[in-house]
C-alpha positions in Angstrom: -3.7 3.3 -20.6 -0.4 1.7 -18.3 -0.3 0.8 -15.1 2.9 0.4 -13.9 4.3 -0.8 -10.0 7.3 -0.6 -7.9 7.8 -4.4 -6.6 10.7 -4.7 -3.4 10.6 -8.6 -3.4 9.3 -11.0 -6.0 6.9 -12.4 -3.2 4.9 -8.9 -2.8 3.0 -8.8 -6.3 -0.1 -6.9 -7.1 -2.0 -9.9 -5.9 -6.5 -9.1 -6.7 -5.3 -5.5 -8.0 -3.9 -7.4 -11.3 -7.0 -8.9 -12.8 -9.0 -6.2 -12.4 -6.5 -4.0 -14.2 -6.1 -6.5 -16.6 -9.8 -6.4 -17.6 -10.2 -3.1 -17.7 -7.7 -2.6 -20.3 -4.4 -1.8 -18.7 -1.1 -2.7 -19.7 0.7 -3.7 -16.4 4.6 -3.1 -16.5 6.9 -3.5 -13.2 10.3 -1.9 -11.8 12.2 -4.5 -9.4 14.2 -2.2 -7.3 17.5 -3.4 -7.3 20.8 -1.5 -7.7 20.7 1.1 -10.2 17.2 0.6 -11.1 15.3 1.7 -14.2 12.0 3.8 -14.3 9.7 4.6 -17.2 9.2 8.3 -18.2 5.7 9.7 -16.2 4.5 10.7 -19.0 4.5 7.2 -20.3 2.2 5.7 -17.5 -1.5 6.7 -16.2 -1.2 5.1 -12.9 1.5 4.4 -10.1 1.5 1.4 -7.8 4.8 1.2 -5.0 3.8 -2.3 -3.2 5.5 -3.5 0.1 8.3 -5.2 1.5 10.0 -6.4 4.3 13.1 -3.1 4.2 12.5 0.0 5.6 12.5 3.3 3.7 15.0 4.3 6.4 17.5 1.5 5.2 19.1 3.6 2.5 22.9 2.7 3.6 21.9 -1.3 2.8 19.7 -0.2 -0.2 20.8 2.7 -1.8 18.2 2.7 -5.0 15.6 3.8 -2.2 16.7 7.2 -2.7 16.2 6.8 -6.7 13.1 5.4 -5.6 11.9 8.1 -2.9 13.0 11.0 -6.0 11.0 9.3 -8.6 7.8 8.9 -6.4 8.2 12.5 -5.5 8.1 13.4 -9.2 5.2 11.1 -9.6 3.1 13.4 -7.4 4.3 16.7 -8.7 3.1 15.6 -12.2 -0.3 14.1 -10.7 -0.3 10.7 -12.1 -2.4 8.6 -9.5 -0.2 7.3 -7.2 -1.2 3.9 -4.9 1.0 3.4 -2.3 0.6 -0.2 -0.1 2.4 -0.7 3.4 6.3 -0.4 2.2 4.4 1.9 -0.4 2.8 3.8 1.9 5.6 4.6 4.0 7.4 5.5 0.9 4.8 8.3 -0.4 5.1 9.7 4.0 8.6 9.6 3.3 9.1 11.4 0.0 6.4 13.9 1.1 9.5 14.9 4.1 7.3 12.8 6.6 8.9 11.1 9.6 8.7 6.8 9.3 9.5 5.0 12.5 9.4 1.6 14.2 6.4 0.7 15.9 4.9 -2.4 17.4 3.7 -4.9 14.9 0.5 -5.7 13.6 -0.1 -8.7 11.7 -3.2 -10.5 10.3 -6.9 -9.6 9.7 -7.9 -6.2 12.3 -9.9 -3.6 12.1 -10.0 -0.1 10.8 -11.7 2.9 11.6 -12.7 5.8 8.4 -11.5 9.2 10.1 -14.7 11.1 11.2 -13.4 14.2 8.6 -12.1 12.9 5.1 -11.7 15.5 2.7 -14.6 16.4 0.5 -13.8 14.9 -2.8 -11.5 12.3 -0.9 -11.9 8.3 -0.7 -14.2 7.4 2.0 -13.8 3.6 4.1 -16.4 2.0 5.7 -17.2 3.0 9.1 -15.5 0.2 10.1 -13.4 -2.5 7.8 -11.5 -5.3 8.9 -8.3 -5.3 6.5 -5.3 -7.6 6.3 -2.2 -5.8 8.1 1.5 -7.0 8.0 3.4 -3.9 9.1 6.5 -2.8 11.8 6.7 0.8 11.0 4.2 3.7 10.8 4.9 7.2 9.5 3.5 10.5 10.6 1.0 12.7 8.4 2.5 14.6 5.7 2.2 18.0 5.7 -0.8 18.7 3.4 -2.3 15.3 3.5 -5.7 14.3 5.1 -5.9 11.1 7.5 -8.3 8.6 5.9 -8.6 5.7 8.4 -7.1 4.7 12.0 -6.9 1.7 14.0 -6.0 0.8 17.9 -2.9 -0.3 17.4 -1.7 2.1 14.5 -3.2 5.9 14.3 -2.3 6.8 11.3 -3.6 3.7 8.5 -4.4 5.4 5.5 -4.1 9.0 4.1 -5.1 11.0 1.0 -3.1 13.9 -0.4 -4.8 15.7 -3.4 -7.3 13.7 -5.4 -4.5 11.7 -7.0 -2.1 9.8 -4.0 -3.3 7.0 -1.5 -1.4 5.4 0.8 -2.5 3.0 2.8 -0.3 1.0 5.6 -2.7 -1.8 5.4 -3.1 -4.8 2.4 -6.3 -4.5 0.5 -4.8 -6.7 -2.6 -4.1 -9.5 -0.4 -4.8 -12.7 -2.0 -4.8 -16.4 0.0 -1.8 -17.0 -2.0 0.1 -13.8 -1.2 -1.0 -14.3 2.5 0.7 -17.6 2.0 4.0 -16.0 0.5 3.7 -13.7 3.3 4.1 -16.4 5.9 6.4 -18.3 3.8 9.2 -15.8 4.0 7.9 -13.3 6.9 6.9 -16.3 9.0 9.7 -15.5 11.3 7.9 -12.3 12.2 4.8 -13.5 13.8 6.2 -13.2 17.6 3.4 -12.7 20.2 2.2 -9.5 20.2 -1.5 -8.2 21.1 -1.9 -7.6 17.2 -0.1 -10.5 15.6 -2.3 -12.9 14.9 -1.4 -17.1 14.5 -0.4 -18.0 11.4 -3.3 -20.3 11.3 -5.7 -17.1 11.5 -3.8 -15.7 8.9 -4.2 -18.3 6.6 -7.9 -19.6 7.3 -9.4 -16.2 8.4 -13.3 -16.0 8.8 -15.4 -17.1 5.8 -15.2 -13.5 3.1 -12.3 -11.8 4.8 -10.4 -12.2 1.5 -13.3 -11.4 -0.8 -13.9 -7.8 1.4 -10.6 -7.0 1.1 -10.7 -7.4 -2.6 -14.3 -5.9 -3.2 -13.1 -2.7 -1.4 -9.3 -2.5 -3.1 -11.6 -2.8 -6.4 -13.7 0.0 -4.8 -10.7 2.3 -4.2 -8.8 1.1 -7.7 -12.7 2.7 -9.4 -12.2 6.0 -7.5 -8.8 6.8 -8.3 -8.7 5.9 -11.8 -12.1 7.4 -12.3 -11.2 10.0 -14.8 -9.1 7.5 -17.0 -12.2 4.8 -17.1 -15.1 6.0 -18.7 
């Protein structure tokens, strides 16, 4: 089995997903997005992961490779490849499906999300309330045909699912203490006071068990997404 991830900046990697995938026999490869990116043939991968990044999906003039990435994501959806998007990755999935992505109030730190009242019959089900790690300043409209999975007081569209193989998360379940520190080091200028912006201290030293909780939820989600691959 091969898992491939699209990486936008070196400091936003797989986090807790990497050991989970390796322990289950996945070979892991990646594309670091840059001018003229090369993507593997979709027939050669079993799971596609689209990671976060500080750019916007709308920055095509400055980052023209975004057009290529959106086309590749669109093709992956059409081909039925299991697909998970995280933060920017979720926004890219929404954009590839024709939905609008636009600026929104910043939501940074550990904050609660709430499961949607009507998840799809065979869809992924979040706990009724879950505290997750957030770092975003944009959001998306719900794509046509997608089902909302979770919301938060700060942002109405936190997660959605399309069919049984595509899941998009506005938040980060993969974050580890080390990757949270990387985000603070590279994007700390975004920690401007706001109703949903935590302090650096709260991000790096959250309540006991916070990182373990999101890692466990990520493991549960990956188990759902790869259930047809792992026997």
